[in-house]
SEKOLDO-161655 format. One record per residue: residue number from 1; residue in three letters; z, x, y of N, C-alpha, C in turn. Coordinates in nm, 2 decimals, m for minus. Each point is the difference from the previous one (the first is absolute). Layout:
+-----+-----+--------+--------+---------+--------+---------+----------+--------+--------+---------+
!   k !   r !   n.up ! n.east ! n.north !  ca.up ! ca.east ! ca.north !   c.up ! c.east ! c.north !
+-----+-----+--------+--------+---------+--------+---------+----------+--------+--------+---------+
! NUM ! Ala !      Z !      X !       Y !      Z !       X !        Y !      Z !      X !       Y !
...
+-----+-----+--------+--------+---------+--------+---------+----------+--------+--------+---------+
//
This chain:
+-----+-----+--------+--------+---------+--------+---------+----------+--------+--------+---------+
!   k !   r !   n.up ! n.east ! n.north !  ca.up ! ca.east ! ca.north !   c.up ! c.east ! c.north !
+-----+-----+--------+--------+---------+--------+---------+----------+--------+--------+---------+
!   1 ! Unk !   1.18 !   1.12 !    0.99 !  m0.04 !   m0.13 !     0.06 !   0.11 !  m0.10 !    0.01 !
!   2 ! Unk !   0.01 !  m0.07 !    0.11 !   0.11 !   m0.10 !     0.02 !  m0.06 !  m0.14 !    0.01 !
!   3 ! Unk !   0.07 !  m0.09 !   m0.07 !  m0.04 !   m0.14 !     0.01 !   0.11 !  m0.08 !    0.07 !
!   4 ! Unk !  m0.03 !  m0.09 !    0.09 !   0.09 !   m0.08 !     0.07 !  m0.03 !  m0.15 !   m0.02 !
!   5 ! Unk !   0.09 !  m0.08 !   m0.04 !  m0.02 !   m0.14 !    m0.03 !   0.10 !  m0.08 !    0.08 !
!   6 ! Unk !  m0.05 !  m0.08 !    0.09 !   0.08 !   m0.09 !     0.09 !   0.02 !  m0.13 !   m0.07 !
!   7 ! Unk !   0.11 !  m0.07 !    0.03 !   0.02 !   m0.14 !    m0.04 !   0.10 !  m0.06 !    0.10 !
!   8 ! Unk !   0.00 !  m0.14 !   m0.01 !   0.10 !   m0.07 !     0.08 !  m0.06 !  m0.08 !    0.11 !
!   9 ! Unk !  m0.12 !   0.02 !    0.03 !  m0.06 !   m0.07 !     0.11 !  m0.01 !  m0.15 !   m0.03 !
!  10 ! Unk !  m0.04 !  m0.08 !    0.10 !  m0.01 !   m0.14 !    m0.02 !  m0.01 !  m0.08 !    0.13 !
!  11 ! Unk !   0.02 !  m0.13 !   m0.01 !   0.00 !   m0.09 !     0.11 !   0.14 !  m0.04 !    0.03 !
!  12 ! Unk !   0.04 !   0.01 !    0.13 !   0.13 !   m0.04 !     0.04 !   0.00 !  m0.07 !    0.14 !
!  13 ! Unk !   0.09 !  m0.08 !    0.03 !   0.01 !   m0.06 !     0.13 !   0.06 !   0.09 !    0.10 !
!  14 ! Unk !  m0.03 !  m0.02 !    0.12 !   0.06 !    0.08 !     0.11 !   0.15 !  m0.01 !   m0.01 !
!  15 ! Unk !   0.07 !   0.12 !    0.02 !   0.14 !    0.00 !    m0.02 !   0.05 !   0.04 !   m0.14 !
!  16 ! Unk !  m0.09 !  m0.01 !   m0.09 !   0.03 !    0.03 !    m0.14 !   0.01 !   0.15 !   m0.03 !
!  17 ! Unk !   0.02 !   0.03 !   m0.13 !   0.01 !    0.14 !    m0.04 !  m0.09 !   0.03 !   m0.12 !
!  18 ! Unk !  m0.04 !   0.12 !   m0.02 !  m0.07 !    0.05 !    m0.11 !   0.05 !   0.14 !   m0.03 !
!  19 ! Unk !  m0.01 !   0.04 !   m0.13 !   0.03 !    0.14 !    m0.03 !  m0.12 !   0.06 !   m0.08 !
!  20 ! Unk !  m0.06 !   0.11 !    0.06 !  m0.11 !    0.07 !    m0.06 !   0.06 !   0.11 !   m0.08 !
!  21 ! Unk !  m0.07 !   0.03 !   m0.11 !   0.03 !    0.12 !    m0.08 !  m0.13 !   0.08 !   m0.02 !
!  22 ! Unk !   0.02 !   0.13 !   m0.02 !  m0.11 !    0.09 !    m0.03 !   0.05 !   0.11 !   m0.10 !
!  23 ! Unk !  m0.06 !  m0.01 !   m0.12 !   0.03 !    0.10 !    m0.10 !  m0.10 !   0.11 !   m0.01 !
!  24 ! Unk !   0.05 !   0.12 !    0.00 !  m0.09 !    0.12 !    m0.01 !   0.01 !   0.06 !   m0.14 !
!  25 ! Unk !  m0.11 !   0.04 !   m0.04 !   0.00 !    0.07 !    m0.13 !  m0.10 !   0.12 !    0.00 !
!  26 ! Unk !   0.01 !   0.09 !   m0.09 !  m0.09 !    0.12 !     0.00 !   0.08 !   0.12 !    0.04 !
!  27 ! Unk !  m0.08 !   0.10 !    0.05 !   0.06 !    0.13 !     0.04 !   0.06 !  m0.01 !    0.14 !
!  28 ! Unk !   0.13 !  m0.03 !    0.00 !   0.07 !   m0.03 !     0.13 !   0.10 !   0.12 !    0.03 !
!  29 ! Unk !  m0.02 !   0.06 !    0.11 !   0.09 !    0.11 !     0.04 !   0.14 !  m0.06 !    0.03 !
!  30 ! Unk !   0.10 !   0.09 !   m0.01 !   0.13 !   m0.04 !     0.02 !   0.03 !  m0.05 !    0.15 !
!  31 ! Unk !  m0.06 !   0.08 !    0.09 !   0.02 !   m0.03 !     0.14 !  m0.13 !  m0.07 !    0.05 !
!  32 ! Unk !   0.02 !  m0.12 !    0.05 !  m0.12 !   m0.07 !     0.05 !   0.05 !  m0.11 !    0.10 !
!  33 ! Unk !  m0.10 !  m0.06 !    0.06 !   0.03 !   m0.11 !     0.09 !  m0.08 !  m0.12 !   m0.05 !
!  34 ! Unk !   0.07 !  m0.12 !   m0.01 !  m0.07 !   m0.12 !    m0.04 !   0.00 !  m0.09 !    0.12 !
!  35 ! Unk !  m0.11 !  m0.07 !    0.03 !  m0.01 !   m0.08 !     0.12 !  m0.08 !  m0.13 !   m0.03 !
!  36 ! Unk !   0.02 !  m0.09 !    0.10 !  m0.07 !   m0.13 !     0.00 !  m0.09 !   0.00 !    0.12 !
!  37 ! Unk !  m0.12 !  m0.05 !   m0.01 !  m0.09 !   m0.02 !     0.11 !  m0.05 !  m0.15 !   m0.02 !
!  38 ! Unk !  m0.06 !  m0.05 !    0.10 !  m0.06 !   m0.13 !    m0.01 !  m0.13 !  m0.01 !    0.08 !
!  39 ! Unk !  m0.09 !  m0.09 !   m0.05 !  m0.12 !   m0.02 !     0.07 !  m0.03 !  m0.15 !    0.01 !
!  40 ! Unk !  m0.01 !  m0.05 !    0.12 !  m0.03 !   m0.14 !     0.02 !  m0.16 !  m0.01 !    0.01 !
!  41 ! Unk !  m0.05 !  m0.12 !   m0.02 !  m0.15 !   m0.02 !     0.00 !  m0.06 !   0.05 !    0.14 !
!  42 ! Unk !  m0.10 !   0.08 !   m0.01 !  m0.06 !    0.05 !     0.12 !   0.07 !   0.10 !    0.08 !
!  43 ! Unk !   0.11 !   0.05 !   m0.05 !   0.08 !    0.10 !     0.07 !   0.02 !   0.13 !   m0.08 !
!  44 ! Unk !   0.04 !   0.11 !    0.06 !   0.02 !    0.12 !    m0.07 !   0.13 !   0.00 !   m0.08 !
!  45 ! Unk !   0.01 !   0.09 !   m0.09 !   0.12 !    0.01 !    m0.09 !   0.11 !   0.07 !    0.09 !
!  46 ! Unk !   0.11 !  m0.07 !    0.00 !   0.11 !    0.05 !     0.08 !   0.13 !   0.04 !   m0.08 !
!  47 ! Unk !   0.07 !   0.10 !    0.05 !   0.12 !    0.04 !    m0.06 !   0.11 !  m0.11 !    0.01 !
!  48 ! Unk !   0.08 !  m0.02 !   m0.11 !   0.11 !   m0.09 !     0.00 !   0.13 !   0.07 !   m0.01 !
!  49 ! Unk !   0.02 !   0.08 !   m0.11 !   0.13 !    0.06 !    m0.02 !  m0.03 !   0.11 !   m0.10 !
!  50 ! Unk !   0.09 !   0.10 !    0.00 !   0.00 !    0.11 !    m0.09 !   0.14 !   0.05 !   m0.04 !
!  51 ! Unk !   0.01 !   0.06 !   m0.12 !   0.12 !    0.06 !    m0.04 !  m0.02 !   0.12 !   m0.08 !
!  52 ! Unk !   0.08 !   0.11 !    0.03 !  m0.02 !    0.12 !    m0.07 !   0.09 !   0.00 !   m0.13 !
!  53 ! Unk !  m0.03 !   0.10 !   m0.08 !   0.08 !    0.02 !    m0.13 !   0.15 !  m0.01 !    0.03 !
!  54 ! Unk !   0.05 !   0.08 !    0.10 !   0.15 !    0.00 !     0.02 !   0.04 !  m0.14 !    0.07 !
!  55 ! Unk !  m0.09 !  m0.08 !    0.05 !   0.04 !   m0.13 !     0.05 !  m0.01 !  m0.02 !    0.15 !
!  56 ! Unk !  m0.06 !   0.09 !    0.07 !  m0.02 !   m0.02 !     0.14 !  m0.11 !  m0.10 !    0.02 !
!  57 ! Unk !   0.02 !  m0.09 !    0.10 !  m0.09 !   m0.11 !     0.02 !  m0.06 !   0.00 !    0.14 !
!  58 ! Unk !  m0.11 !  m0.07 !    0.01 !  m0.07 !   m0.02 !     0.13 !  m0.07 !  m0.13 !    0.00 !
!  59 ! Unk !   0.00 !  m0.07 !    0.11 !  m0.06 !   m0.13 !     0.01 !  m0.09 !  m0.02 !    0.12 !
!  60 ! Unk !  m0.10 !  m0.08 !   m0.01 !  m0.07 !   m0.04 !     0.12 !   0.09 !  m0.09 !    0.08 !
!  61 ! Unk !  m0.02 !   0.01 !    0.13 !   0.08 !   m0.09 !     0.09 !  m0.01 !  m0.14 !   m0.03 !
!  62 ! Unk !  m0.12 !  m0.05 !   m0.04 !  m0.02 !   m0.14 !    m0.03 !   0.08 !  m0.06 !   m0.11 !
!  63 ! Unk !   0.05 !   0.09 !   m0.09 !   0.08 !   m0.05 !    m0.12 !   0.14 !   0.04 !    0.00 !
!  64 ! Unk !   0.04 !   0.08 !    0.10 !   0.14 !    0.05 !     0.01 !   0.10 !  m0.12 !    0.00 !
!  65 ! Unk !   0.10 !   0.01 !   m0.08 !   0.10 !   m0.11 !     0.00 !  m0.03 !  m0.11 !   m0.09 !
!  66 ! Unk !  m0.13 !  m0.01 !   m0.05 !  m0.04 !   m0.11 !    m0.09 !  m0.04 !   0.06 !   m0.14 !
!  67 ! Unk !  m0.06 !   0.12 !    0.00 !  m0.04 !    0.05 !    m0.13 !   0.09 !   0.12 !   m0.04 !
!  68 ! Unk !   0.02 !   0.02 !   m0.13 !   0.08 !    0.11 !    m0.05 !  m0.07 !   0.06 !   m0.11 !
!  69 ! Unk !  m0.02 !   0.13 !    0.01 !  m0.07 !    0.08 !    m0.11 !   0.11 !   0.07 !   m0.08 !
!  70 ! Unk !  m0.02 !   0.01 !   m0.13 !   0.09 !    0.07 !    m0.09 !  m0.07 !   0.05 !   m0.12 !
!  71 ! Unk !   0.06 !   0.09 !   m0.08 !  m0.07 !    0.05 !    m0.11 !   0.10 !   0.03 !   m0.11 !
!  72 ! Unk !  m0.06 !   0.00 !   m0.12 !   0.07 !    0.04 !    m0.13 !  m0.07 !   0.13 !   m0.05 !
!  73 ! Unk !   0.06 !   0.11 !    0.03 !  m0.07 !    0.13 !    m0.04 !  m0.01 !   0.01 !   m0.15 !
!  74 ! Unk !   0.09 !  m0.05 !   m0.07 !   0.00 !    0.01 !    m0.15 !  m0.12 !  m0.08 !   m0.06 !
!  75 ! Unk !  m0.04 !  m0.10 !    0.07 !  m0.11 !   m0.09 !    m0.04 !  m0.13 !   0.02 !    0.08 !
!  76 ! Unk !   0.00 !   0.10 !    0.09 !  m0.11 !    0.02 !     0.09 !  m0.05 !  m0.13 !    0.06 !
!  77 ! Unk !   0.09 !  m0.08 !    0.05 !  m0.04 !   m0.13 !     0.06 !   0.06 !  m0.01 !    0.14 !
!  78 ! Unk !  m0.09 !  m0.06 !    0.08 !   0.05 !   m0.03 !     0.14 !  m0.01 !  m0.15 !    0.02 !
!  79 ! Unk !   0.09 !  m0.05 !    0.09 !   0.01 !   m0.14 !     0.02 !  m0.01 !  m0.02 !    0.15 !
!  80 ! Unk !  m0.04 !  m0.12 !    0.04 !   0.00 !   m0.04 !     0.14 !   0.05 !  m0.14 !    0.00 !
!  81 ! Unk !   0.12 !  m0.02 !    0.05 !   0.07 !   m0.13 !     0.02 !  m0.04 !  m0.05 !    0.14 !
!  82 ! Unk !  m0.07 !  m0.11 !    0.00 !  m0.05 !   m0.06 !     0.13 !   0.07 !  m0.13 !    0.02 !
!  83 ! Unk !   0.07 !   0.00 !    0.11 !   0.08 !   m0.12 !     0.04 !  m0.06 !  m0.05 !    0.14 !
!  84 ! Unk !   0.04 !  m0.13 !    0.03 !  m0.04 !   m0.06 !     0.13 !  m0.15 !   0.02 !    0.02 !
!  85 ! Unk !  m0.08 !  m0.03 !   m0.10 !  m0.14 !    0.02 !     0.00 !  m0.07 !  m0.08 !    0.11 !
!  86 ! Unk !  m0.10 !   0.05 !    0.06 !  m0.08 !   m0.07 !     0.11 !  m0.14 !  m0.01 !   m0.05 !
!  87 ! Unk !  m0.08 !  m0.09 !    0.06 !  m0.14 !   m0.01 !    m0.03 !  m0.08 !   0.13 !    0.02 !
!  88 ! Unk !   0.05 !   0.07 !    0.10 !  m0.07 !    0.13 !     0.03 !   0.03 !   0.11 !   m0.10 !
!  89 ! Unk !   0.08 !  m0.03 !   m0.09 !   0.03 !    0.10 !    m0.11 !  m0.11 !  m0.02 !   m0.11 !
!  90 ! Unk !  m0.08 !  m0.10 !    0.01 !  m0.10 !   m0.03 !    m0.10 !  m0.10 !   0.12 !   m0.01 !
!  91 ! Unk !  m0.02 !   0.05 !   m0.12 !  m0.08 !    0.12 !    m0.02 !   0.00 !   0.03 !   m0.15 !
!  92 ! Unk !  m0.09 !   0.10 !   m0.03 !   0.01 !    0.06 !    m0.13 !   0.09 !   0.12 !    0.02 !
!  93 ! Unk !   0.10 !   0.01 !   m0.09 !   0.09 !    0.11 !     0.01 !  m0.03 !   0.11 !   m0.10 !
!  94 ! Unk !  m0.01 !   0.12 !    0.04 !  m0.03 !    0.11 !    m0.08 !   0.11 !   0.10 !   m0.02 !
!  95 ! Unk !   0.02 !   0.05 !   m0.11 !   0.10 !    0.11 !    m0.03 !  m0.08 !   0.13 !    0.00 !
!  96 ! Unk !   0.07 !   0.10 !    0.05 !  m0.05 !    0.14 !     0.01 !   0.10 !   0.10 !   m0.04 !
!  97 ! Unk !  m0.04 !   0.10 !   m0.08 !   0.08 !    0.11 !    m0.03 !  m0.06 !   0.13 !    0.06 !
!  98 ! Unk !   0.09 !   0.07 !    0.07 !  m0.04 !    0.12 !     0.07 !   0.08 !   0.12 !   m0.06 !
!  99 ! Unk !  m0.07 !   0.10 !   m0.04 !   0.07 !    0.12 !    m0.05 !  m0.06 !   0.13 !    0.06 !
! 100 ! Unk !   0.08 !   0.06 !    0.08 !  m0.05 !    0.12 !     0.07 !  m0.10 !  m0.03 !    0.11 !
! 101 ! Unk !  m0.08 !   0.10 !    0.04 !  m0.09 !   m0.02 !     0.11 !  m0.13 !  m0.06 !   m0.04 !
! 102 ! Unk !  m0.03 !   0.01 !   m0.13 !  m0.14 !   m0.03 !    m0.05 !  m0.02 !  m0.11 !   m0.10 !
! 103 ! Unk !   0.11 !  m0.05 !   m0.05 !  m0.01 !   m0.10 !    m0.10 !   0.05 !  m0.14 !    0.05 !
! 104 ! Unk !  m0.09 !  m0.10 !   m0.03 !   0.04 !   m0.14 !     0.04 !  m0.07 !  m0.09 !   m0.10 !
! 105 ! Unk !   0.07 !  m0.10 !   m0.04 !  m0.06 !   m0.10 !    m0.09 !   0.03 !  m0.14 !    0.05 !
! 106 ! Unk !  m0.09 !  m0.10 !   m0.02 !   0.02 !   m0.13 !     0.05 !   0.00 !  m0.10 !   m0.12 !
! 107 ! Unk !   0.07 !  m0.11 !    0.01 !  m0.01 !   m0.11 !    m0.10 !  m0.11 !  m0.09 !    0.04 !
! 108 ! Unk !  m0.02 !  m0.11 !   m0.08 !  m0.11 !   m0.09 !     0.03 !   0.03 !  m0.11 !    0.10 !
! 109 ! Unk !   0.13 !  m0.01 !    0.03 !   0.04 !   m0.10 !     0.10 !   0.05 !  m0.13 !   m0.06 !
! 110 ! Unk !   0.08 !  m0.07 !    0.07 !   0.05 !   m0.13 !    m0.04 !   0.00 !  m0.09 !    0.13 !
! 111 ! Unk !  m0.05 !  m0.12 !   m0.02 !  m0.01 !   m0.09 !     0.11 !   0.13 !  m0.07 !    0.04 !
! 112 ! Unk !   0.03 !   0.00 !    0.13 !   0.12 !   m0.07 !     0.05 !  m0.06 !  m0.10 !    0.10 !
! 113 ! Unk !   0.03 !  m0.13 !   m0.02 !  m0.04 !   m0.10 !     0.10 !   0.12 !  m0.08 !    0.04 !
! 114 ! Unk !   0.01 !  m0.01 !    0.14 !   0.12 !   m0.07 !     0.06 !  m0.06 !  m0.12 !    0.07 !
! 115 ! Unk !   0.04 !  m0.12 !   m0.04 !  m0.05 !   m0.12 !     0.07 !   0.10 !  m0.04 !    0.11 !
! 116 ! Unk !  m0.06 !  m0.06 !    0.10 !   0.08 !   m0.04 !     0.11 !   0.05 !  m0.15 !   m0.01 !
+-----+-----+--------+--------+---------+--------+---------+----------+--------+--------+---------+
//
């Protein structure tokens, strides 16, 4: 079983920055992908960014150039540095760990609110 705990959310003005963290614990395979998703009120949960164990990254078009995903494999932790935040970035941000074709685990989410 894998547990994911997000932190770092909060309230920030437009143009500001936040850094989210997600720590994974439990039975974690060596090779995995860690990702961030977000869900705004009344909307579906959308992909934000992902990073594999070796460090390959992928971003949603809406956050390219503003958000940076990174990870510390020794600590099983993934980070999301969010710069130039916009009100439309307001959402609950969820961490996800994917291992192989059949295993996925989600965190409880952390609220990010960007005021205009």
